[in-house]
C-alpha positions, 0 to 999 in steps of 0.5 A, a space after each residue: 031306476 035301480 037302487 043301492 045301499 051305502 054299506 052303513 045304511 044297509 047295516 042299519 036296515 038289517 039291524 032295525 029288522 032284527 030289532 023289530 023281530 025281537 019285539 014281535 015275531 013277523 014285525 021285522 018282516 012287516 018293517 022290511 016290506 014297508 021299507 022296500 015299498 018306499 024304496 020302490 016308490 022312490 025308484 019310480 018317482 025319485 023327485 017326488 020327495 022334498 030336498 032336505 039338503 043340496 041334492 039329498 031327499 027324504 021319504 018317510 016309511 009308512 007305519 014305522 018312525 023311519 025315513 029313507 035318505 037318498 040321492 039320485 046318482 045318474 040312473 040310480 037311487 043311492 040310499 044313504 040312510 035308513 034313519 030312525 026319525 028320533 035319532 040325531 037328524 044329521 048323523 048320515 052326513 058323513 056318508 056323502 062322498 
């Protein structure tokens, strides 16, 4: 199964990489690897993670306080948010079309 990002989710992912890279060299790279590993797992097993609302699911990222919020759109995973877990939990809901 393929995947795509909501434009705002892609921006927050990039900003998180930049933030971690500023904290420590290579940490941004490590973060991106963990996120893409989670996305790969989601693409392979899209129904494995719990539903958090209607048809929206969340998969936690290893090593970092982030979750991937996504929906399954026919044959594609649509990533609504790369969400820091201490951020307001419902901010991504405005991205649902």
